[in-house]
Every structure is written in structure tokens, then in C-alpha cells.
VODRENMI-977875 format. One record per residue: residue in three letters; x, y, z of N, C-alpha, C in turn. Coordinates in nm, 3 decimals. Atoms other than C-alpha are relative to their C-alpha. Layout:
<marbas>
ala|X|Y|Z|X|Y|Z|X|Y|Z;
...
</marbas>
This chain:
<marbas>
unk|0.077|-0.044|-0.117|3.218|-0.973|-0.805|-0.045|-0.122|0.080;
unk|0.038|0.111|-0.088|3.181|-1.214|-0.513|-0.131|0.032|0.070;
unk|0.131|-0.022|-0.062|2.827|-1.256|-0.389|-0.050|-0.133|0.058;
unk|0.058|0.118|-0.064|2.667|-1.500|-0.146|-0.149|0.024|0.019;
unk|0.145|-0.014|-0.013|2.292|-1.547|-0.177|-0.060|-0.132|0.045;
unk|0.072|0.119|-0.043|2.042|-1.789|-0.030|-0.138|0.003|-0.064;
unk|0.130|0.010|0.064|1.742|-1.898|-0.236|-0.088|-0.093|0.083;
unk|0.094|0.077|-0.082|1.445|-2.017|-0.032|-0.124|-0.029|-0.083;
unk|0.122|0.036|0.071|1.156|-2.208|-0.192|-0.083|-0.096|0.086;
unk|0.090|0.087|-0.075|0.851|-2.380|-0.042|-0.133|-0.006|-0.075;
unk|0.126|0.015|0.074|0.546|-2.521|-0.222|-0.123|0.009|0.089;
unk|0.114|-0.005|-0.093|0.327|-2.523|0.090|0.042|0.069|0.128;
unk|-0.049|-0.077|-0.114|0.457|-2.251|0.319|-0.116|0.060|0.080;
unk|0.093|-0.076|-0.084|0.266|-2.104|0.613|0.044|0.145|-0.009;
unk|-0.038|-0.138|0.031|0.261|-1.735|0.517|-0.093|0.099|0.071;
unk|0.075|-0.112|-0.056|0.153|-1.424|0.706|0.033|0.123|-0.081;
unk|-0.017|-0.118|0.085|0.099|-1.109|0.500|-0.072|0.117|0.065;
unk|0.054|-0.119|-0.065|0.046|-0.763|0.653|0.002|0.116|-0.098;
unk|0.013|-0.113|0.093|-0.078|-0.465|0.449|-0.049|0.122|0.078;
unk|0.041|-0.122|-0.068|-0.091|-0.113|0.592|-0.102|0.075|-0.085;
unk|0.104|-0.076|0.070|-0.397|0.097|0.501|0.015|0.148|0.032;
unk|-0.004|-0.145|-0.024|-0.424|0.474|0.466|0.133|0.063|-0.035;
unk|-0.131|-0.057|0.029|-0.065|0.515|0.349|-0.005|0.100|-0.116;
unk|0.012|-0.096|0.111|-0.169|0.686|0.025|-0.048|0.135|0.052;
unk|0.048|-0.125|-0.060|-0.365|0.944|0.227|0.111|0.069|0.078;
unk|-0.112|-0.056|-0.076|-0.063|0.989|0.450|0.102|0.064|-0.094;
unk|-0.100|-0.051|0.093|0.175|1.034|0.155|-0.045|0.129|-0.068;
unk|0.052|-0.115|0.073|-0.054|1.289|-0.014|-0.036|0.118|0.090;
unk|0.037|-0.105|-0.094|-0.119|1.493|0.301|0.109|0.107|0.003;
unk|-0.101|-0.107|0.009|0.062|1.823|0.239|0.027|0.068|0.134;
unk|-0.022|-0.059|-0.133|0.030|1.919|0.606|0.110|-0.072|0.077;
unk|-0.100|0.080|-0.069|0.282|1.652|0.702|0.130|0.005|-0.079;
unk|-0.130|-0.006|0.068|0.654|1.682|0.624|0.040|-0.138|-0.052;
unk|-0.049|0.126|0.055|0.830|1.417|0.417|0.070|-0.081|0.109;
unk|-0.070|0.069|-0.108|1.046|1.335|0.718|-0.098|-0.068|0.094;
unk|0.100|0.057|-0.089|0.739|1.279|0.935|-0.068|-0.120|-0.064;
unk|0.060|0.114|0.071|0.584|1.053|0.671|0.093|-0.121|0.006;
unk|-0.099|0.109|-0.003|0.904|0.848|0.654|0.010|-0.061|0.139;
unk|-0.010|0.048|-0.138|0.925|0.824|1.032|-0.124|-0.080|0.040;
unk|0.125|0.072|-0.030|0.562|0.713|1.051|0.003|-0.141|-0.057;
unk|-0.006|0.131|0.063|0.611|0.428|0.804|0.112|-0.084|0.061;
unk|-0.111|0.070|-0.065|0.946|0.338|0.960|-0.046|-0.055|0.135;
unk|0.049|0.043|-0.131|0.780|0.325|1.301|-0.101|-0.112|-0.012;
unk|0.102|0.102|0.018|0.490|0.120|1.169|0.055|-0.131|-0.051;
unk|-0.049|0.122|0.062|0.673|-0.125|0.949|0.113|-0.065|0.078;
unk|-0.119|0.057|-0.062|0.994|-0.168|1.144|-0.008|-0.003|0.152;
unk|-0.001|-0.004|-0.146|0.973|-0.051|1.505|-0.116|-0.080|0.060;
unk|0.116|0.071|-0.054|0.620|-0.179|1.569|0.014|-0.150|-0.020;
unk|-0.014|0.142|0.029|0.689|-0.510|1.398|0.107|-0.065|0.087;
unk|-0.109|0.059|-0.077|1.023|-0.572|1.571|-0.035|-0.013|0.148;
unk|0.039|0.007|-0.140|0.877|-0.493|1.912|-0.096|-0.117|0.024;
unk|0.095|0.112|-0.013|0.587|-0.736|1.862|0.070|-0.133|-0.025;
unk|-0.071|0.123|0.038|0.816|-0.995|1.702|0.083|-0.055|0.116;
unk|-0.087|0.047|-0.108|1.062|-1.010|1.989|-0.080|-0.040|0.124;
unk|0.084|0.036|-0.114|0.775|-1.032|2.241|-0.089|-0.120|-0.028;
unk|0.085|0.113|0.037|0.598|-1.311|2.049|0.076|-0.132|-0.003;
unk|-0.078|0.122|0.015|0.886|-1.559|2.019|0.125|0.004|0.088;
unk|-0.125|0.004|-0.074|1.188|-1.679|2.212|0.117|0.017|-0.096;
unk|-0.116|-0.032|0.084|1.543|-1.623|2.085|0.026|-0.105|-0.105;
unk|-0.023|0.107|0.098|1.572|-1.962|1.915|-0.100|0.010|-0.116;
unk|0.101|-0.014|0.104|1.246|-1.910|1.729|0.031|0.118|-0.091;
unk|-0.032|-0.119|0.078|1.352|-1.562|1.619|0.114|-0.027|-0.098;
unk|-0.118|0.022|0.083|1.684|-1.685|1.481|-0.016|-0.114|-0.100;
unk|0.005|0.120|0.083|1.569|-2.013|1.323|-0.135|-0.031|-0.065;
unk|0.132|0.048|0.041|1.193|-2.031|1.262|-0.065|0.076|-0.115;
unk|0.075|-0.082|0.094|1.102|-1.754|1.016|0.088|0.066|-0.106;
unk|-0.055|-0.089|0.101|1.185|-1.577|0.692|-0.087|0.124|-0.002;
unk|0.075|-0.126|-0.006|1.086|-1.209|0.690|0.040|0.089|-0.117;
unk|-0.023|-0.098|0.107|1.049|-0.969|0.396|-0.082|0.124|0.031;
unk|0.067|-0.128|-0.025|0.965|-0.603|0.463|0.026|0.088|-0.122;
unk|-0.015|-0.077|0.124|0.898|-0.393|0.153|-0.120|0.092|-0.017;
unk|0.107|-0.099|0.024|0.691|-0.088|0.044|-0.076|0.025|0.130;
unk|0.075|-0.016|-0.124|0.408|-0.078|0.302|-0.057|-0.135|0.044;
unk|0.045|0.135|-0.031|0.386|-0.454|0.356|0.108|-0.081|0.072;
unk|-0.090|0.095|-0.068|0.538|-0.734|0.566|-0.045|-0.140|-0.038;
unk|0.030|0.139|0.030|0.557|-1.099|0.460|0.089|-0.088|0.088;
unk|-0.071|0.090|-0.090|0.654|-1.371|0.709|-0.032|-0.143|-0.041;
unk|0.020|0.141|0.035|0.704|-1.737|0.620|0.064|-0.088|0.107;
unk|-0.053|0.094|-0.098|0.747|-2.023|0.865|0.112|-0.080|-0.063;
unk|-0.121|0.060|0.056|1.095|-2.157|0.807|0.021|-0.143|0.053;
unk|-0.022|0.128|-0.066|1.097|-2.451|1.049|-0.134|-0.055|0.045;
unk|0.128|0.059|-0.036|0.810|-2.694|1.106|-0.024|0.013|0.150;
unk|0.038|-0.022|-0.140|0.628|-2.615|1.429|-0.151|-0.018|0.010;
unk|0.144|0.026|-0.010|0.288|-2.756|1.526|-0.076|0.117|0.062;
unk|0.060|-0.119|-0.060|0.227|-2.433|1.717|0.023|0.124|-0.086;
unk|-0.038|-0.113|0.084|0.347|-2.216|1.428|-0.116|0.091|-0.037;
unk|0.115|-0.081|0.041|0.002|-2.102|1.310|-0.051|0.084|0.117;
unk|0.049|-0.073|-0.117|-0.108|-2.005|1.660|0.094|0.115|0.036;
unk|-0.098|-0.102|-0.034|0.214|-1.814|1.725|0.000|0.114|-0.101;
unk|0.002|-0.103|0.103|0.200|-1.631|1.392|-0.128|0.083|0.008;
unk|0.125|-0.074|-0.018|-0.164|-1.540|1.450|0.010|0.097|0.116;
unk|-0.018|-0.087|-0.116|-0.076|-1.400|1.790|0.082|0.123|-0.037;
unk|-0.081|-0.113|0.046|0.190|-1.183|1.625|-0.085|0.098|-0.081;
unk|0.083|-0.086|0.084|-0.059|-1.050|1.367|-0.101|0.078|0.081;
unk|0.101|-0.067|-0.082|-0.323|-0.970|1.628|0.064|0.109|0.087;
unk|-0.070|-0.098|-0.084|-0.071|-0.792|1.853|0.048|0.118|-0.083;
unk|-0.050|-0.107|0.086|0.078|-0.595|1.563|-0.113|0.093|-0.042;
unk|0.112|-0.083|0.041|-0.264|-0.476|1.449|-0.037|0.103|0.107;
unk|0.036|-0.093|-0.108|-0.343|-0.324|1.788|0.111|0.102|0.024;
unk|-0.112|-0.093|-0.022|0.004|-0.172|1.822|-0.002|0.111|-0.105;
unk|0.010|-0.099|0.106|-0.035|0.002|1.486|-0.121|0.091|0.021;
unk|0.123|-0.077|-0.019|-0.390|0.111|1.568|0.014|0.103|0.110;
unk|-0.015|-0.094|-0.111|-0.279|0.276|1.890|0.121|0.091|-0.015;
unk|-0.105|-0.096|0.031|0.013|0.459|1.729|0.117|0.003|0.095;
unk|-0.105|0.001|-0.102|0.269|0.346|1.987|0.139|0.031|-0.055;
unk|-0.134|-0.020|0.058|0.568|0.356|1.750|-0.003|0.096|-0.118;
unk|0.015|-0.081|0.121|0.438|0.599|1.489|-0.023|0.148|0.032;
unk|0.016|-0.140|-0.036|0.448|0.931|1.670|-0.144|0.039|0.023;
unk|0.139|-0.028|-0.032|0.083|0.900|1.767|-0.095|-0.008|-0.117;
unk|0.088|0.011|0.117|-0.050|0.847|1.413|-0.053|-0.143|-0.010;
unk|0.065|0.130|0.013|-0.298|0.562|1.386|0.018|-0.056|-0.141;
unk|-0.012|0.065|0.130|-0.225|0.316|1.105|-0.090|-0.124|0.000;
unk|0.082|0.121|0.012|-0.509|0.076|1.022|0.071|-0.102|-0.089;
unk|-0.066|0.104|0.079|-0.397|-0.256|0.879|-0.092|-0.120|-0.018;
unk|0.067|0.128|0.015|-0.524|-0.586|0.749|0.108|-0.104|-0.027;
unk|-0.099|0.106|0.013|-0.343|-0.917|0.753|-0.070|-0.132|-0.026;
unk|0.058|0.130|0.030|-0.397|-1.274|0.642|0.104|-0.108|0.028;
unk|-0.086|0.116|-0.027|-0.254|-1.611|0.747|-0.053|-0.117|-0.081;
unk|0.044|0.107|0.090|-0.266|-1.891|0.491|0.120|-0.084|-0.041;
unk|-0.108|0.083|0.053|-0.064|-2.155|0.310|0.010|0.021|-0.152;
unk|-0.016|-0.015|0.143|0.083|-2.132|-0.038|0.145|-0.005|-0.043;
unk|-0.134|0.004|0.060|0.382|-2.127|-0.269|0.074|0.129|0.032;
unk|-0.078|-0.118|-0.042|0.662|-1.894|-0.159|0.146|-0.020|-0.039;
unk|-0.144|0.002|0.017|1.016|-1.807|-0.261|0.058|0.135|0.041;
unk|-0.069|-0.124|-0.036|1.269|-1.550|-0.148|0.148|-0.015|-0.025;
unk|-0.143|-0.002|0.019|1.624|-1.452|-0.227|0.061|0.094|0.105;
unk|-0.063|-0.077|-0.107|1.838|-1.334|0.063|0.147|0.024|-0.034;
unk|-0.139|-0.035|0.025|2.165|-1.150|-0.002|0.077|-0.013|0.132;
unk|-0.076|0.024|-0.123|2.409|-1.283|0.259|0.122|0.090|0.007;
unk|-0.123|-0.080|0.002|2.728|-1.107|0.153|0.036|0.036|-0.143;
unk|-0.045|-0.041|0.133|2.865|-0.910|-0.142|0.124|0.087|0.012;
unk|-0.123|-0.081|0.000|3.204|-0.763|-0.223|-0.015|0.127|-0.083;
unk|0.020|-0.114|0.089|3.056|-0.510|-0.463|-0.058|0.121|0.076;
unk|0.052|-0.123|-0.059|3.000|-0.148|-0.359|-0.143|0.028|-0.048;
unk|0.133|-0.020|0.056|2.689|-0.160|-0.577|-0.108|-0.049|0.097;
unk|0.096|0.057|-0.094|2.520|-0.367|-0.306|0.027|0.045|0.143;
unk|-0.020|-0.060|-0.132|2.635|-0.150|-0.017|-0.138|0.030|0.060;
unk|0.133|-0.021|-0.057|2.333|-0.146|0.223|-0.037|0.147|0.018;
unk|0.031|-0.143|-0.011|2.365|0.233|0.250|-0.062|0.054|-0.128;
unk|0.045|-0.050|0.130|2.282|0.267|-0.120|-0.102|-0.088|-0.070;
unk|0.085|0.095|0.071|2.088|-0.043|-0.224|-0.089|-0.077|0.095;
unk|0.098|0.077|-0.079|1.775|-0.204|-0.086|-0.047|-0.117|-0.084;
unk|0.040|0.120|0.073|1.707|-0.563|-0.191|-0.102|-0.078|0.081;
unk|0.100|0.085|-0.062|1.390|-0.750|-0.106|-0.071|-0.075|-0.112;
unk|0.056|0.081|0.108|1.310|-1.026|-0.352|-0.078|-0.116|0.060;
unk|0.083|0.110|-0.047|1.019|-1.250|-0.263|-0.121|-0.008|-0.092;
unk|0.113|0.015|0.089|0.724|-1.390|-0.451|-0.058|-0.140|0.007;
unk|0.064|0.130|0.004|0.534|-1.699|-0.554|-0.151|0.015|-0.011;
unk|0.145|-0.002|0.015|0.172|-1.788|-0.622|-0.070|0.031|0.132;
unk|0.061|-0.024|-0.130|0.098|-1.784|-0.250|-0.007|0.147|0.035;
unk|-0.005|-0.144|-0.026|0.200|-1.420|-0.223|-0.105|0.073|-0.083;
unk|0.101|-0.061|0.087|-0.019|-1.326|-0.520|-0.140|-0.030|0.053;
unk|0.130|0.039|-0.052|-0.313|-1.520|-0.374|-0.038|0.080|0.124;
unk|0.029|-0.074|-0.123|-0.285|-1.347|-0.037|-0.032|0.145|-0.029;
unk|0.026|-0.139|0.037|-0.270|-1.003|-0.195|-0.141|0.014|-0.057;
unk|0.134|-0.004|0.058|-0.586|-1.081|-0.394|-0.107|-0.022|0.107;
unk|0.097|0.030|-0.105|-0.762|-1.223|-0.088|-0.025|0.122|0.090;
unk|0.014|-0.118|-0.086|-0.699|-0.901|0.108|-0.068|0.117|-0.070;
unk|0.054|-0.113|0.076|-0.816|-0.668|-0.170|-0.149|0.022|0.031;
unk|0.139|-0.035|-0.027|-1.135|-0.491|-0.067|-0.050|-0.041|0.137;
unk|0.043|0.039|-0.134|-1.147|-0.642|0.281|0.021|0.115|0.098;
unk|-0.018|-0.104|-0.101|-1.193|-0.412|0.581|0.114|-0.034|0.095;
unk|-0.103|0.021|-0.102|-0.946|-0.374|0.868|-0.024|-0.133|0.070;
unk|0.017|0.126|-0.071|-0.882|-0.708|1.034|0.112|-0.098|-0.028;
unk|-0.090|0.113|0.022|-0.682|-1.028|1.060|-0.086|-0.116|-0.048;
unk|0.080|0.105|0.064|-0.807|-1.312|0.837|0.080|-0.130|-0.009;
unk|-0.064|0.130|0.016|-0.735|-1.684|0.816|-0.082|-0.086|-0.095;
unk|0.068|0.095|0.088|-0.818|-1.957|0.565|-0.042|-0.122|0.083;
unk|0.053|0.113|-0.079|-1.008|-2.273|0.677|0.107|-0.098|0.048;
unk|-0.103|0.095|-0.042|-0.696|-2.495|0.683|0.080|0.053|0.118;
unk|-0.071|-0.061|-0.113|-0.524|-2.250|0.917|-0.092|0.009|0.122;
unk|0.097|-0.010|-0.110|-0.840|-2.203|1.125|-0.002|-0.128|0.082;
unk|0.001|0.127|-0.073|-0.832|-2.571|1.214|0.123|-0.015|0.090;
unk|-0.124|0.007|-0.080|-0.477|-2.522|1.350|-0.003|0.092|0.121;
unk|0.001|-0.097|-0.111|-0.570|-2.233|1.582|-0.130|-0.005|0.079;
unk|0.131|0.009|-0.062|-0.909|-2.353|1.702|0.008|-0.003|0.153;
unk|-0.016|0.007|-0.145|-0.774|-2.412|2.054|0.077|0.118|0.057;
unk|-0.075|-0.116|-0.048|-0.596|-2.076|2.078|-0.095|0.096|0.072;
unk|0.082|-0.099|-0.069|-0.717|-1.771|2.269|-0.091|0.075|-0.095;
unk|0.080|-0.071|0.099|-0.863|-1.636|1.944|-0.113|-0.091|-0.050;
unk|0.108|0.095|0.027|-1.188|-1.833|1.946|-0.113|0.060|-0.083;
unk|0.113|-0.064|0.066|-1.425|-1.576|1.796|0.036|0.037|-0.144;
unk|-0.024|-0.031|0.141|-1.443|-1.557|1.416|-0.131|0.042|-0.068;
unk|0.114|-0.041|0.081|-1.673|-1.400|1.157|0.033|-0.037|-0.145;
unk|-0.025|0.047|0.136|-1.706|-1.551|0.810|-0.009|0.116|-0.100;
unk|0.010|-0.094|0.111|-1.638|-1.344|0.498|-0.108|-0.055|-0.094;
unk|0.116|0.045|0.077|-1.957|-1.360|0.291|0.040|-0.070|-0.131;
unk|-0.017|0.081|0.122|-1.958|-1.629|0.019|0.145|-0.041|-0.028;
unk|-0.140|0.036|0.020|-1.587|-1.703|0.072|0.050|-0.092|0.110;
unk|-0.062|0.087|-0.099|-1.372|-1.958|0.249|0.111|0.078|0.071;
unk|-0.090|-0.091|-0.069|-1.215|-1.694|0.469|-0.068|0.049|0.127;
unk|0.057|-0.038|-0.129|-1.260|-1.590|0.832|0.074|0.118|0.062;
unk|-0.051|-0.112|-0.080|-1.212|-1.265|1.025|0.019|-0.051|0.142;
unk|-0.028|0.044|-0.136|-1.050|-1.329|1.364|-0.013|0.120|0.094;
unk|0.023|-0.110|-0.094|-1.170|-1.112|1.654|0.101|-0.005|0.115;
unk|-0.083|-0.008|-0.120|-0.952|-0.992|1.938|-0.079|-0.057|0.119;
unk|0.070|0.048|-0.120|-1.033|-1.157|2.275|-0.079|0.112|0.063;
unk|0.091|-0.103|-0.048|-1.326|-0.971|2.428|0.057|0.077|0.119;
unk|-0.056|-0.067|-0.117|-1.151|-0.897|2.758|0.107|0.100|-0.041;
unk|-0.108|-0.088|0.046|-0.852|-0.748|2.574|-0.055|0.125|-0.067;
unk|0.050|-0.113|0.077|-1.052|-0.529|2.339|-0.081|0.095|0.087;
unk|0.077|-0.085|-0.090|-1.283|-0.402|2.613|0.091|0.085|0.087;
unk|-0.097|-0.074|-0.081|-0.980|-0.299|2.814|0.064|0.111|-0.081;
unk|-0.073|-0.095|0.083|-0.820|-0.119|2.521|-0.083|0.118|-0.048;
unk|0.079|-0.111|0.053|-1.108|0.086|2.386|-0.149|-0.023|0.019;
unk|0.145|0.006|-0.007|-1.474|0.164|2.404|-0.054|-0.006|-0.142;
unk|0.048|0.017|0.136|-1.629|0.028|2.086|-0.108|0.103|-0.034;
unk|0.108|-0.094|0.027|-1.942|0.240|2.112|0.053|0.143|-0.011;
unk|-0.057|-0.135|0.005|-1.737|0.554|2.183|0.075|0.026|-0.128;
unk|-0.077|-0.016|0.123|-1.509|0.496|1.885|-0.094|0.009|-0.121;
unk|0.095|-0.006|0.110|-1.803|0.428|1.652|-0.063|0.139|-0.010;
unk|0.061|-0.134|-0.001|-1.961|0.757|1.756|0.100|0.104|-0.052;
unk|-0.099|-0.101|0.037|-1.638|0.955|1.714|0.035|-0.005|-0.148;
unk|-0.037|0.012|0.141|-1.573|0.821|1.364|-0.101|0.065|-0.093;
unk|0.100|-0.066|0.082|-1.889|0.989|1.240|0.015|0.152|0.005;
unk|-0.023|-0.144|-0.012|-1.746|1.332|1.323|0.105|0.045|-0.102;
unk|-0.095|-0.054|0.098|-1.515|1.558|1.124|0.144|-0.011|0.042;
unk|-0.142|0.016|-0.029|-1.132|1.544|1.102|0.057|0.119|0.078;
unk|-0.067|-0.108|-0.071|-0.908|1.741|1.337|0.152|-0.010|-0.014;
unk|-0.145|0.010|0.003|-0.550|1.622|1.386|0.043|-0.145|0.016;
unk|-0.052|0.136|-0.010|-0.325|1.317|1.402|0.012|-0.040|0.147;
unk|0.000|0.047|-0.138|-0.399|1.140|1.730|-0.024|-0.150|0.002;
unk|0.016|0.144|-0.010|-0.421|0.783|1.859|-0.147|-0.038|0.015;
unk|0.137|0.048|-0.016|-0.732|0.567|1.880|-0.057|0.038|0.136;
unk|0.048|-0.036|-0.133|-0.755|0.629|2.253|-0.040|0.148|0.005;
unk|0.031|-0.142|0.004|-0.745|1.002|2.187|-0.121|0.030|-0.089;
unk|0.117|-0.018|0.086|-1.000|0.968|1.907|-0.128|-0.019|0.080;
unk|0.118|0.026|-0.083|-1.245|0.820|2.154|-0.027|0.119|0.092;
unk|0.016|-0.112|-0.094|-1.181|1.096|2.404|-0.046|0.125|-0.073;
unk|0.036|-0.119|0.075|-1.195|1.371|2.144|-0.139|-0.012|-0.061;
unk|0.132|0.021|0.059|-1.500|1.215|1.982|-0.111|0.026|0.099;
unk|0.102|-0.019|-0.103|-1.692|1.215|2.305|-0.006|0.146|0.046;
unk|-0.004|-0.136|-0.051|-1.579|1.566|2.399|-0.027|0.105|-0.108;
unk|0.012|-0.107|0.100|-1.556|1.759|2.073|-0.008|-0.050|-0.144;
unk|0.018|0.050|0.136|-1.597|1.527|1.774|0.125|-0.007|-0.083;
unk|-0.125|0.006|0.077|-1.230|1.498|1.676|0.018|-0.133|-0.071;
unk|-0.024|0.120|0.080|-1.112|1.247|1.419|0.136|0.010|-0.067;
unk|-0.134|-0.004|0.054|-0.763|1.155|1.304|0.010|-0.053|-0.143;
unk|-0.039|0.060|0.126|-0.617|1.089|0.961|0.079|-0.127|0.037;
unk|0.065|0.024|0.128|-0.619|0.823|0.807|-0.148|-0.036|0.008;
unk|0.146|0.013|-0.003|-0.979|0.803|0.928|-0.062|0.117|-0.077;
unk|0.043|-0.124|0.061|-1.000|1.134|0.742|-0.100|-0.022|-0.113;
unk|0.087|0.021|0.116|-1.162|0.990|0.429|-0.106|-0.106|0.030;
unk|0.108|0.098|-0.015|-1.488|0.798|0.406|0.049|-0.138|-0.039;
unk|-0.054|0.126|0.050|-1.299|0.529|0.215|0.070|-0.077|0.112;
unk|-0.073|0.066|-0.109|-1.075|0.455|0.516|-0.093|-0.027|0.118;
unk|0.094|0.023|-0.110|-1.352|0.499|0.773|-0.083|-0.124|-0.025;
unk|0.082|0.116|0.034|-1.561|0.240|0.589|0.075|-0.131|0.024;
unk|-0.078|0.121|-0.023|-1.275|-0.008|0.631|0.013|-0.033|0.149;
unk|-0.005|0.024|-0.145|-1.289|0.035|1.010|-0.133|-0.049|0.055;
unk|0.131|0.031|-0.058|-1.664|-0.002|1.064|-0.024|-0.149|0.023;
unk|0.024|0.142|-0.024|-1.684|-0.382|1.014|0.082|-0.055|0.117;
unk|-0.085|0.042|-0.113|-1.394|-0.431|1.259|-0.067|0.036|0.132;
unk|0.067|-0.046|-0.121|-1.578|-0.225|1.518|-0.128|-0.080|0.026;
unk|0.127|0.072|-0.014|-1.911|-0.397|1.454|0.024|-0.145|0.040;
unk|-0.029|0.139|-0.033|-1.755|-0.744|1.472|0.034|-0.016|0.147;
unk|-0.035|0.007|-0.142|-1.615|-0.670|1.817|-0.115|0.044|0.089;
unk|0.117|-0.043|-0.076|-1.946|-0.522|1.924|-0.119|-0.093|-0.026;
unk|0.103|0.101|0.033|-2.138|-0.832|1.804|-0.111|0.059|-0.087;
unk|0.102|-0.064|0.083|-2.313|-0.612|1.550|-0.019|-0.063|-0.136;
unk|0.012|0.065|0.131|-2.250|-0.828|1.242|0.036|-0.147|0.013;
unk|-0.029|0.143|0.000|-2.237|-1.199|1.164|0.066|-0.042|-0.131;
unk|-0.063|0.027|0.129|-2.075|-1.169|0.820|0.081|0.122|-0.042;
unk|-0.085|-0.108|0.052|-1.788|-0.961|0.677|-0.022|0.011|-0.151;
unk|0.017|-0.021|0.143|-1.851|-0.808|0.334|0.125|0.064|-0.061;
unk|-0.111|-0.064|0.073|-1.578|-0.728|0.084|-0.050|0.133|-0.053;
unk|0.042|-0.134|0.038|-1.591|-0.355|0.011|0.020|0.023|-0.150;
unk|-0.014|-0.038|0.141|-1.650|-0.225|-0.340|0.092|0.120|-0.011;
unk|-0.087|-0.115|0.024|-1.401|0.020|-0.488|-0.084|0.125|-0.023;
</marbas>
């Protein structure tokens, strides 16, 4: 069996890790068909990401600067080529993707909350370039092999954190001059929540209106913009805001953009 693979290793890689929230609630919701669930995750993980990705980088950067692994309900991106602007560009991608998922643009109107982190660490990945075996036919086999201590560290760092994009201090120093100037420290940790630019967030949604609507009962699957409208008019609320567990993960994000908190707390299980 002829097989061509590429093994990538890096002891100090710049890594972005995206984790979708509310997917368990989505999967267990018997009101939604299996096909709709699949389309929602496909839209969130693939369509939303690819749209933001192509709008964040030029063609040379897309083809040469990054390694990408998409698996389960997560995305891992590693900087492949040294770039002094790499951290700023990757942060811009994470911030744009978060809003795109939140507004349900590629997910059939279903809001998907997410959290992401940008940091440095050990990373490896195996990429299957070509295989002569039918066993590895892409129609039948899905291969995504990636790992390393850095990946484990990022997963642990995100555990229990509310919706948001987070950076470690070493990365923060690289993006200090970017448009993302507002940060909130995670309590007792060397980790920072990065806020969306105020002008952008004010244009996209009414923080006070969304906070009010999230205290109402569930109705149907609608976007954040519709949640605000429905909340103000009739108290509607979409899944995955359906459960208190998921709603609690949104409140700090809302408060941080409304200047209501000066510290992010890790949520207890």
C-alpha cells in the first residue's frame, strides 16, 4: 500500500483553538432532525470558518502560512510560517468567527456560542497527502491526527470559561497595537478575555436588550438579532440558550462588552 504522509512538529507553535458550545444540547434535542443537526455543525465548523478564513488572509497566506485541523466540534489552527503579524491576524480570525457563529449566518439561523484561545505550545499533526488504498478513500474514511502538550494545555485552559476569545500574556504582547485593545483578566490566572471593538459590537447588537431577552423562556431556533427583537417584544429565547448552563456562559461576555465586570470568573460545573 503506497501512502504519502507529512508529519508536522513544532515545540513552540502559535496555536488557535476553537470550541463550539451547546452542541450536546443540540444533539439531544429531539425536535431537530439528524440532518438538521449535521447541517448546523457543518455550517458552523466548515462554512463559517472557511468564509472567515478566506476574508482574513490573502491567497499566499492561505496556501502557505497555516496548518488546520477540523474535528468533532473543534478547530485547531497552527501558524506554519513565521510572521510578525501572525498573532494579530489569527486573533482577528477568531473574533470574526465568534460573531459569525453567534449570528447564525451559515447555520440555518441557529446561534452557536463558542470560545477560543490563542497561545503558544507544543504541536504535532499528521497530514495524509495521498494513498493508493481504498481503505483511505475520503468518501469512507476521515483522518485528523493532531496533538501535543500545547493542544492539551489549551483544552484545559478553556474548560469552564464562558463564551469569549482568550489570549495568554505572551500573545497579548504581540497584539497590543491591534484593533482589539480592550481586555478583561481571568481571575487569578495568566489569561485575558479579548473584547470586540466597541463600535463593532454596538452596531451588531444591543447588549442591554440581549441581556433582558436571555432571562425569558425558550421559544424557537433564531439568531441573536432575532433573540433581541423577540426578547423585547415577547420574551423569546433560542436554543442553545435554552439551558441555564449555556445562558450562564453568555452572561460574562455580555457584561464585559457592557463594562459591567472587570474580571472573568471560571464557571463551576
